C-alpha positions as CSV (number, residue, x, y, z in Angstrom):
1,M,-43.7,-30.8,-43.1
2,E,-40.4,-29.4,-44.4
3,Y,-41.6,-25.9,-43.2
4,I,-42.0,-27.3,-39.7
5,I,-38.7,-29.1,-39.7
6,D,-36.9,-26.0,-40.9
7,G,-38.7,-24.0,-38.3
8,I,-37.7,-26.3,-35.5
9,I,-34.1,-26.3,-36.6
10,Q,-34.0,-22.5,-36.9
11,G,-35.7,-22.1,-33.6
12,V,-33.4,-24.4,-31.9
13,M,-30.5,-22.4,-33.1
14,Q,-32.0,-19.1,-32.1
15,T,-32.9,-20.4,-28.6
16,T,-31.3,-18.5,-25.8
17,L,-29.6,-20.0,-22.8
18,L,-32.4,-18.5,-20.7
19,E,-35.1,-20.5,-22.6
20,W,-33.0,-23.7,-22.6
21,T,-32.7,-23.3,-18.9
22,A,-36.5,-22.9,-18.5
23,V,-37.2,-25.9,-20.8
24,I,-34.8,-28.2,-18.8
25,F,-36.1,-27.3,-15.5
26,G,-39.7,-27.6,-16.7
27,I,-39.2,-31.0,-18.1
28,A,-37.4,-32.0,-14.9
29,S,-40.5,-30.7,-13.0
30,V,-43.0,-32.8,-14.9
31,V,-40.9,-36.0,-14.5
32,C,-40.7,-35.4,-10.7
33,S,-44.5,-34.8,-10.6
34,M,-45.0,-38.2,-12.4
35,R,-43.0,-39.9,-9.7
36,E,-44.7,-38.0,-6.9
37,N,-41.2,-36.5,-6.1
38,I,-41.5,-33.3,-4.0
39,W,-38.7,-31.9,-6.2
40,V,-41.5,-31.1,-8.6
41,Y,-41.8,-27.7,-6.8
42,P,-38.2,-26.5,-6.6
43,T,-37.5,-27.3,-10.2
44,G,-40.8,-25.9,-11.3
45,I,-40.3,-22.6,-9.5
46,V,-37.0,-22.1,-11.5
47,S,-38.7,-22.6,-14.8
48,V,-41.8,-20.5,-14.0
49,V,-39.7,-17.5,-13.0
50,I,-37.9,-17.6,-16.3
51,Y,-41.2,-17.9,-18.2
52,V,-42.7,-14.9,-16.5
53,Y,-39.9,-12.8,-18.1
54,L,-40.1,-14.6,-21.4
55,A,-43.9,-14.3,-21.6
56,F,-43.6,-10.6,-21.0
57,Q,-41.0,-10.2,-23.8
58,Y,-43.3,-12.0,-26.3
59,K,-46.6,-10.2,-25.2
60,L,-48.2,-13.3,-23.9
61,Y,-49.5,-11.5,-20.9
62,A,-52.1,-14.1,-19.8
63,D,-49.3,-16.7,-19.9
64,M,-47.0,-14.3,-17.8
65,G,-49.7,-14.0,-15.3
66,V,-50.3,-17.8,-15.0
67,N,-46.6,-18.3,-14.5
68,A,-46.7,-15.9,-11.6
69,Y,-49.7,-18.0,-10.3
70,Y,-47.7,-21.2,-10.8
71,F,-45.0,-19.6,-8.5
72,I,-47.5,-19.0,-5.8
73,M,-49.3,-22.4,-6.2
74,S,-45.9,-24.1,-6.2
75,L,-45.2,-22.9,-2.8
76,Y,-48.7,-23.9,-1.7
77,G,-48.4,-27.3,-3.2
78,W,-44.9,-27.9,-1.6
79,Y,-46.5,-27.2,1.7
80,Y,-49.7,-29.2,1.0
81,W,-48.0,-32.3,-0.4
82,T,-45.8,-32.7,2.8
83,N,-48.4,-31.5,5.3
84,T,-49.4,-35.0,6.5
85,D,-50.3,-36.2,10.0
86,S,-49.4,-39.7,9.3
87,A,-46.1,-41.0,10.4
88,K,-46.2,-43.8,7.8
89,R,-46.1,-41.4,4.8
90,D,-44.2,-38.3,4.0
91,Q,-46.8,-37.0,1.5
92,V,-50.6,-36.8,1.3
93,P,-52.1,-39.5,-1.0
94,I,-53.5,-39.0,-4.5
95,T,-57.3,-38.4,-4.4
96,L,-60.1,-37.8,-7.0
97,N,-62.4,-34.8,-7.3
98,S,-65.9,-35.2,-5.6
99,M,-68.9,-34.0,-7.6
100,R,-68.8,-30.8,-5.7
101,E,-65.1,-30.3,-6.5
102,H,-65.8,-31.0,-10.2
103,G,-68.3,-28.1,-10.0
104,Y,-65.8,-25.8,-8.4
105,T,-63.2,-26.8,-11.0
106,L,-65.5,-26.1,-13.9
107,L,-66.4,-22.7,-12.3
108,L,-62.6,-21.9,-11.9
109,L,-62.1,-22.7,-15.6
110,L,-65.0,-20.7,-16.9
111,T,-64.4,-17.6,-14.6
112,S,-60.6,-17.5,-15.4
113,F,-61.2,-17.8,-19.1
114,S,-63.9,-15.1,-19.1
115,L,-61.8,-12.7,-17.1
116,L,-58.6,-13.3,-19.0
117,A,-60.2,-12.9,-22.3
118,A,-61.9,-9.7,-21.3
119,V,-58.6,-8.3,-20.0
120,L,-56.5,-9.3,-23.0
121,I,-59.1,-7.9,-25.5
122,N,-59.7,-4.7,-23.7
123,F,-56.4,-3.7,-22.0
124,T,-53.6,-5.3,-24.0
125,D,-52.1,-5.5,-27.4
126,S,-52.3,-9.3,-27.5
127,D,-53.0,-10.7,-31.0
128,V,-54.2,-14.1,-29.7
129,P,-56.5,-13.2,-26.8
130,Y,-58.8,-16.2,-26.8
131,W,-56.0,-18.7,-27.5
132,D,-53.8,-17.3,-24.7
133,A,-56.8,-17.2,-22.4
134,S,-57.7,-20.8,-23.2
135,T,-54.3,-22.2,-22.4
136,T,-54.0,-20.2,-19.3
137,S,-57.4,-21.1,-17.8
138,F,-56.7,-24.8,-18.3
139,A,-53.2,-24.3,-16.9
140,I,-54.8,-22.5,-13.7
141,V,-57.0,-25.5,-13.2
142,G,-54.2,-27.9,-13.7
143,M,-51.9,-26.2,-11.2
144,W,-54.6,-26.0,-8.6
145,L,-55.5,-29.7,-9.0
146,M,-51.8,-30.7,-8.9
147,A,-51.3,-28.7,-5.7
148,R,-54.2,-30.6,-4.1
149,K,-52.7,-33.9,-5.6
150,K,-55.8,-34.6,-7.7
151,L,-55.6,-37.3,-10.4
152,E,-57.6,-35.0,-12.7
153,N,-54.7,-32.5,-12.9
154,W,-53.1,-34.6,-15.6
155,I,-56.3,-34.1,-17.8
156,A,-56.0,-30.4,-17.5
157,W,-52.4,-30.4,-18.3
158,I,-52.9,-32.6,-21.4
159,I,-55.5,-30.0,-22.7
160,T,-53.1,-27.1,-21.8
161,D,-50.2,-28.6,-23.7
162,L,-52.2,-29.5,-26.8
163,L,-53.2,-25.9,-27.0
164,S,-49.8,-24.6,-26.2
165,I,-48.0,-26.5,-28.9
166,P,-49.3,-24.4,-31.9
167,L,-49.4,-21.1,-29.8
168,Y,-45.8,-21.1,-29.1
169,F,-44.8,-22.2,-32.5
170,Y,-46.8,-19.4,-33.9
171,K,-45.0,-16.9,-31.6
172,G,-41.6,-18.2,-32.6
173,L,-40.7,-20.0,-29.4
174,V,-40.0,-23.2,-31.3
175,L,-38.1,-25.0,-28.6
176,T,-40.9,-24.1,-26.1
177,S,-43.5,-25.4,-28.5
178,F,-41.5,-28.7,-28.7
179,Q,-41.3,-28.8,-24.9
180,F,-45.1,-28.8,-24.8
181,L,-45.2,-31.7,-27.2
182,V,-42.9,-33.5,-24.8
183,F,-45.2,-32.4,-21.9
184,T,-48.2,-33.9,-23.7
185,V,-46.5,-37.2,-23.7
186,L,-45.3,-36.9,-20.1
187,A,-48.7,-35.8,-18.9
188,T,-50.4,-38.7,-20.5
189,M,-47.9,-41.1,-18.9
190,G,-48.3,-39.2,-15.7
191,Y,-52.0,-39.8,-15.7
192,F,-51.7,-43.6,-16.0
193,V,-48.8,-43.7,-13.4
194,W,-51.0,-41.7,-10.9
195,K,-54.0,-43.7,-11.7
196,K,-52.1,-47.0,-10.9
197,S,-50.7,-45.4,-7.7
198,Y,-54.2,-44.4,-6.7
199,A,-55.6,-47.9,-7.3
200,K,-52.8,-49.3,-5.2
201,Q,-53.6,-46.9,-2.4
202,Q,-57.2,-47.9,-2.5
203,Q,-56.2,-51.6,-2.3
204,L,-54.0,-51.0,0.7
205,A,-56.7,-48.9,2.4
206,A,-59.2,-51.9,1.9
207,T,-56.9,-54.4,3.7
């Protein structure tokens, strides 16, 4: 325990302004997402651009790639969330995956993991290929589901965050590791906030 505390203190002291900026905007993005606030995307874009650079510096190549993917999906999600034909709402509603969409989600997860693991093992000097591929594949799924405003996105994010906490600590990015601990709490809260919002939507639709 003392080792972990000392590591956190040392890591915070060594944290660069760039990483602090990424952490702050990343947390702001998650909070905005919880509140269904469209600022989830502008704040998220700032964070992911910084993390593309940081992931490259620390040889987390799959994570670098997923942050580039986040950037693209943030633009798509920004468009999708606000692309509503209803004059009564400024965003599309929260929805659940259908059985078919669950199948597509599982296929996306398994395909992305297999491809990423193969690339990391055969074409990079990554020392944590399966770990990196696991966090990345769940994050790919989470970002896709969030862009489509699916309640299940929070489950994917919780798994991503739980896997990322020890990964970033191992890599020496202690503040980022702590950020993922905060993300785990926020993602859990986000799931229940969205679940409540979804239930309210269903009640209104039934009246």
